[in-house]
C-alpha positions in Angstrom: 9.1 31.6 32.2 8.1 30.7 35.8 5.6 28.0 36.0 2.4 29.0 37.8 0.5 26.9 40.3 -1.9 24.9 38.2 -2.5 21.5 39.8 -4.7 19.0 38.0 -8.3 20.3 38.6 -9.8 16.8 39.2 -7.2 15.9 41.7 -7.5 19.3 43.5 -11.3 18.9 43.7 -10.9 15.3 44.8 -8.7 16.5 47.6 -11.1 19.2 48.6 -13.9 16.7 48.6 -12.0 14.4 50.9 -11.4 17.2 53.4 -15.1 18.0 53.4 -16.5 14.5 53.3 -14.3 12.8 55.9 -16.5 13.6 58.9 -19.3 11.6 57.0 -17.2 8.5 56.2 -18.6 6.7 59.1 -20.8 8.3 61.7 -19.2 8.0 65.1 -20.4 7.1 68.6 -18.9 7.7 72.0 -16.3 5.9 73.9 -16.7 5.2 77.6 -16.4 8.5 79.4 -13.4 8.8 81.7 -13.9 12.1 83.4 -16.0 15.3 83.6 -17.4 16.4 80.3 -17.1 20.2 79.8 -19.4 21.3 77.0 -20.1 24.5 75.1 -22.9 25.6 72.8 -23.1 29.0 71.1 -26.3 30.5 69.6 -26.7 33.6 67.4 -29.8 35.6 66.8 -29.7 38.3 64.1 -31.2 41.8 63.9 -30.6 43.1 67.4 -33.2 43.5 70.1 -35.9 45.9 71.3 -34.3 49.0 73.0 -37.2 51.5 73.7 -36.5 54.7 75.6 -36.9 54.5 79.4 -39.8 57.0 79.2 -41.6 54.9 76.5 -44.6 53.0 77.8 -43.2 49.9 76.1 -40.0 50.0 78.1 -41.2 48.2 81.2 -42.5 45.2 79.2 -40.5 45.1 76.0 -37.0 46.4 76.6 -34.8 43.3 76.0 -32.4 43.9 78.9 -33.8 43.4 82.4 -34.8 46.3 84.7 -32.4 46.7 87.6 -28.9 45.3 88.1 -26.8 42.7 90.0 -29.0 40.3 91.9 -31.8 42.8 92.0 -33.4 42.7 88.6 -36.6 42.0 86.8 -37.0 40.2 83.5 -39.2 42.0 81.0 -41.5 40.0 78.7 -38.7 39.5 76.3 -36.8 37.3 78.8 -39.4 36.2 81.3 -39.5 32.6 80.0 -36.2 32.4 81.8 -37.7 33.2 85.2 -37.8 29.5 86.3 -34.1 29.4 85.4 -33.2 32.6 87.0 -30.4 31.1 89.2 -28.9 29.4 86.1 -28.4 32.4 83.9 -26.5 35.7 83.7 -27.7 38.5 81.5 -24.9 40.8 80.2 -24.9 44.3 78.7 -22.1 46.6 77.8 -19.8 44.2 76.0 -18.8 44.0 72.3 -15.8 43.5 70.0 -13.7 46.6 69.7 -12.8 46.1 66.0 -16.4 46.4 64.7 -18.1 48.9 67.0 -18.4 51.5 64.3 -19.7 49.2 61.6 -23.3 48.5 60.5 -24.7 45.8 62.7 -25.7 43.5 59.8 -22.1 43.0 58.8 -20.9 41.6 62.1 -22.3 38.1 62.7 -19.0 36.6 61.2 -17.0 37.9 64.2 -19.4 37.1 67.0 -17.2 34.2 68.2 -13.9 35.4 66.7 -13.6 39.1 67.6 -11.6 39.5 64.4 -11.5 42.8 62.5 -13.7 41.6 59.7 -14.1 45.2 58.5 -16.7 47.0 56.4 -15.6 47.1 52.8 -11.8 46.3 53.0 -10.2 43.0 52.5 -12.0 40.3 54.5 -9.9 38.5 57.2 -11.3 36.4 60.0 -9.7 34.2 62.7 -10.5 31.1 64.7 -13.8 31.1 66.6 -14.2 30.4 70.3 -15.9 27.0 69.7 -13.1 25.8 67.4 -10.5 27.0 69.9 -12.2 24.7 72.4 -12.6 21.9 69.9 -8.9 22.1 69.1 -8.1 21.2 72.8 -10.9 18.7 73.6 -12.2 17.5 70.2 -10.1 14.4 70.3 -12.1 13.1 73.3 -15.3 12.7 71.2 -16.2 11.2 67.8 -16.9 14.7 66.4 -14.8 17.6 67.4 -17.8 19.9 67.0 -21.3 20.2 65.6 -21.9 23.3 63.3 -25.5 24.0 62.3 -27.6 26.9 61.2 -31.1 27.6 59.9 -29.8 28.7 56.4 -27.0 26.2 56.0 -23.6 26.4 54.3 -21.2 29.3 54.9 -23.0 32.3 53.5 -20.8 35.2 52.3 -18.1 37.3 53.9 -19.9 39.7 56.4 -23.1 37.6 55.6 -22.3 34.4 57.5 -24.6 31.4 57.7 -22.2 29.8 60.3 -20.8 30.9 63.6 -17.7 28.6 63.3 -14.3 29.5 61.7 -11.2 27.3 61.6 -7.7 28.2 62.6 -7.1 30.0 59.3 -10.3 32.0 59.6 -12.2 30.0 57.0 -15.9 29.5 57.5 -16.9 26.0 58.5 -20.1 25.0 56.6 -23.2 24.6 58.7 -25.7 21.8 58.2 -29.4 22.9 58.3 -31.4 19.7 57.5 -32.3 17.8 60.7 -32.4 14.4 59.0 -28.8 14.9 57.7 -27.7 16.1 61.1 -29.2 13.0 62.8 -27.8 10.6 60.2 -24.4 12.1 60.5 -24.4 11.7 64.3 -26.3 8.4 64.8 -26.7 6.4 61.7 -23.9 4.2 60.4 -23.1 4.6 56.7 -23.8 1.8 54.3 -20.4 1.7 52.7 -17.3 -0.1 53.8 -15.6 2.2 56.3 -12.2 0.5 56.2 -12.1 0.6 52.4 -13.0 4.3 52.4 -10.3 5.1 54.9 -7.7 3.2 52.8 -8.8 5.1 49.7 -8.6 8.4 51.6 -5.1 7.6 52.8 -4.0 6.8 49.3 -5.5 10.0 47.8 -3.9 12.2 50.5 -0.5 10.5 49.9 -0.9 11.3 46.2 -1.7 15.0 47.0 1.2 15.4 49.3 3.7 13.8 46.8 2.5 16.1 44.0 2.7 19.1 46.3 6.4 18.4 47.3 7.5 18.2 43.7 5.4 21.2 42.7 6.4 23.6 45.4 10.0 24.2 44.1 8.7 25.8 40.9 6.1 28.1 42.5 6.2 31.9 43.0 6.2 33.1 46.6 2.5 34.0 46.5 1.6 30.6 45.0 3.6 28.9 47.7 1.4 30.6 50.2 -1.7 29.4 48.4 -0.3 25.9 48.3 0.7 25.9 52.0 -2.8 26.9 52.9 -4.2 24.1 50.9 -1.7 21.7 52.4 -2.9 22.7 55.8 -6.4 21.5 54.8 -4.8 18.2 53.6 -3.0 17.8 57.0 -6.3 18.4 58.7 -7.9 15.8 56.5 -5.1 13.3 57.5 -6.0 13.9 61.2 -9.7 13.2 60.4 -8.8 10.0 58.7 -6.7 8.9 61.7 -9.5 9.8 64.0 -12.1 8.0 61.9 -9.9 4.9 62.1 -9.8 5.0 65.9 -13.6 5.3 66.1 -14.6 3.0 63.3 -15.3 -0.1 65.4 -16.9 1.6 68.4 -20.7 1.0 68.5 -23.0 3.9 67.7 -25.3 5.2 70.5 -29.0 4.4 70.3 -31.3 7.3 70.6 -35.1 7.5 70.6 -36.3 10.2 68.2 -39.9 9.1 67.8 -40.9 12.5 69.2 -39.1 14.3 66.4 -40.0 14.9 62.8 -36.6 14.9 61.2 -37.9 16.0 57.8 -39.2 19.3 59.2 -38.1 22.6 57.6 -38.2 26.2 58.7 -41.7 26.4 57.1 -42.8 25.1 60.5 -40.5 27.5 62.5 -41.4 26.6 66.1 -41.0 22.8 65.6 -37.9 23.3 63.4 -36.2 25.3 66.2 -37.2 22.7 68.8 -35.8 19.9 66.6 -32.5 21.7 66.1 -32.1 22.4 69.9 -33.1 18.7 70.6 -30.4 17.5 68.2 -27.8 19.5 70.2 -29.1 18.0 73.4 -28.9 14.4 72.0 -25.4 15.0 70.7 -24.3 16.2 74.2 -26.2 13.5 76.1 -24.6 10.7 74.0 -21.2 12.5 74.0 -20.9 12.4 70.3 -19.5 15.9 70.6 -19.1 18.5 73.4 -19.0 21.6 71.2 -21.9 22.9 69.2 -22.9 26.2 67.5 -26.3 27.1 66.0 -26.7 30.3 64.0 -30.5 30.8 64.3 -30.6 33.4 61.6 -28.6 35.4 59.1 -28.4 39.1 59.3 -30.3 41.5 57.1 -33.4 39.4 56.4 -31.8 37.1 53.9 -32.5 33.4 53.7 -35.1 30.9 55.2 -34.3 32.1 58.7 -36.2 35.4 58.0 -39.4 33.4 58.1 -39.0 32.2 61.7 -41.2 35.1 63.0 -44.1 33.2 61.5 -44.0 31.1 64.6 -45.6 34.0 66.4 -47.9 35.4 63.7 -45.6 37.8 61.8 -44.4 37.5 58.2 -40.7 38.5 58.2 -38.3 38.6 61.1 -36.0 41.4 59.9 -38.9 43.7 59.1 -39.9 43.7 62.8 -36.7 45.6 63.8 -37.5 48.3 61.2 -41.1 48.9 62.4 -40.6 49.7 66.1 -41.9 53.3 65.6 -45.3 52.0 64.5 -48.1 51.2 67.0 -47.2 48.0 68.9 -43.8 48.0 67.1 -41.8 47.3 70.2 -44.3 44.6 71.4 -44.2 42.9 68.0 -40.4 42.8 67.9 -40.3 41.8 71.6 -42.8 39.0 71.0 -40.5 37.4 68.5 -37.5 37.8 70.8 -39.6 36.2 73.6 -40.2 33.2 71.3 -36.4 32.7 70.8 -35.9 33.0 74.6 -38.6 30.5 75.2 -37.0 27.9 72.9 -33.5 28.6 74.3 -34.9 28.2 77.8 -36.4 24.9 76.9 -33.0 23.5 76.0 -31.5 24.9 79.2 -34.2 23.2 81.2 -33.8 20.0 79.3 -30.1 19.9 80.3 -30.9 20.7 83.9 -33.5 17.9 84.1 -31.0 15.3 82.8 -28.6 13.6 85.2 -25.0 14.0 84.2 -24.1 10.7 82.4 -20.4 10.9 83.4 -20.7 12.0 87.0 -22.7 13.9 89.6 -25.3 16.6 89.2 -27.0 17.4 85.9 -25.9 18.0 82.4 -26.4 21.8 82.7 -23.7 21.9 85.5 -21.1 20.8 82.9 -22.5 22.7 79.9 -22.0 26.4 79.3 -24.3 28.1 76.8 -23.8 31.6 75.2 -26.8 33.1 73.4 -26.6 36.5 71.8 -26.2 38.9 68.9 -23.6 41.3 67.5 -26.0 44.2 67.6 -28.4 45.7 70.1 -30.3 48.9 69.1 -31.1 49.4 65.4 -28.0 48.3 63.5 -25.7 49.2 66.5 -22.6 47.0 66.8 -22.2 47.7 70.5 -23.8 46.6 73.8 -24.3 43.1 72.6 -27.4 41.4 74.2 -25.9 38.3 75.9 -27.2 35.4 77.9 -24.8 33.1 79.7 -26.2 29.9 81.1 -25.0 26.8 82.9 -21.5 25.6 83.8 -21.8 25.6 87.6 -19.3 22.7 87.8 -16.9 24.9 85.9 -17.2 27.7 88.4 -19.9 30.0 86.8 -22.0 32.0 89.1 -25.5 33.1 88.0 -28.7 34.7 89.0 -27.4 38.2 88.0 -27.7 41.0 85.5 -24.2 42.4 84.7 -25.1 45.9 83.4 -21.8 47.3 82.2 -23.6 49.7 79.8 -25.2 51.7 82.6 -27.8 54.2 81.6 -26.0 55.6 78.6 -26.8 52.8 76.1 -28.4 53.9 72.9 -32.1 53.4 72.8 -35.2 54.4 70.9 -36.9 53.6 67.6 -35.2 54.6 64.3 -36.6 58.0 63.2 -35.5 57.6 59.6 -32.4 59.8 60.1 -29.0 59.1 61.7 -28.8 55.5 62.9 -27.3 54.5 66.3 -24.3 52.9 64.8 -23.4 56.2 63.1 -23.5 58.2 66.4 -20.6 58.7 68.8 -20.5 56.0 71.5 -21.9 57.1 74.8 -19.8 54.6 76.8 -16.9 52.3 76.4 -17.9 48.7 76.1 -15.8 46.0 77.7 -14.2 43.6 75.2 -16.4 40.5 74.8 -13.1 38.6 74.3 -12.5 39.0 78.1 -15.5 36.7 78.7 -14.0 34.3 76.1 -10.7 34.2 78.0 -12.5 33.2 81.2 -14.6 30.6 79.2 -11.4 29.0 77.8 -9.7 29.0 81.2 -12.7 27.2 82.8 -12.6 24.6 80.0 -9.1 23.8 81.3 -7.3 25.6 78.5 -4.3 27.6 79.7 -4.5 31.0 78.1 -4.4 34.7 79.0 -5.6 36.1 75.7 -8.1 35.8 73.0 -8.2 38.3 70.1 -8.6 41.8 71.6 -9.0 40.7 75.2 -7.5 42.8 78.0 -8.0 40.2 80.8 -10.7 37.9 82.1 -14.2 38.4 83.4 -14.2 36.9 86.8 -17.7 38.2 87.9 -19.4 35.3 86.1 
């Protein structure tokens, strides 16, 4: 009888624990910068955005997308906190991922940065996210390859992600949600003996690999695939051990966080968001990492993130998107979106006001930020609402509204009948992956494709 893959459970879990714990062996600081620091931060907001009809009195004030196009546009109240940053941002409509355009919008956060066909009810498959593709190429230059955070923390579930980041095998990377833990990971040296921990990690990984080599010969084909996938995580852990060894003796950066309450929770939503944005800023300023993602909320009103609307006087965030047909419904939903825009704009301004530590200009010149959602109108997985900011030193041009959707985009409050995602598309969106190709290229990564891309997007 063929022996099945049944490794010792304690050893398997120990190996898994090593792979997860290694980034926390010894918090790492920055080395002396030797050139320009290209940075990326991605942000995800759930539940879509206000899309009132053009003839609706709320349209002029509370439609999320600007009025006009090109350089001639006007922010509505949803985005007007960005007015002082007008020349630093580009608003984009009419882009989405082709593989998910006919799927309910609450199932698509997983593929916002991957463009993978994550599907509706079929077998779930994802792929590497944009941030991790960047981290794969530049992550060795910093102590942490990337910073992955979210309001709800962890990974969530397939099609119900709590994280924007996925590794090269399409596995969700757990997000941290506690500001104190994020700060300690980045800036506080652990109390244990780093050298001893690294030696123990090396020994444990060697044991795992030796066991795997002897085990593989007796496995079925499907079990070999499972083992190979696990071994990839072991090899990734080896790389983390080696990286930890290189950084172990480099001093940690000193940062002043007297202005932050690191024990804050989403129960104080405005200050919580500001703290999370500030931690990204501090990580970039000290060059602990150059890649970050922050999933502001989970789709479908699940988790702590649904309480963020309490910052502007409402109870639950997701509920606002369902009540736009009620009096002041668009205004209420738009007021919450304006709050998110305001906090995002605060980070953009903070980067712009900070001189570039490694060169000329300011930090925003070398930092590109993507803020958006995988749905627009009620549960519609098309016409993603997108804000691109920063990156002038990488060649980005701003001060424009790129309206690829035209006037045919679905709008209007849900009437209780057919939802926008169930209707035939009124226009063909451009692949959002085209923007991702351009972003990768401007990071200095030689590529012509990402997921379902058909080219680049050279108008930004």
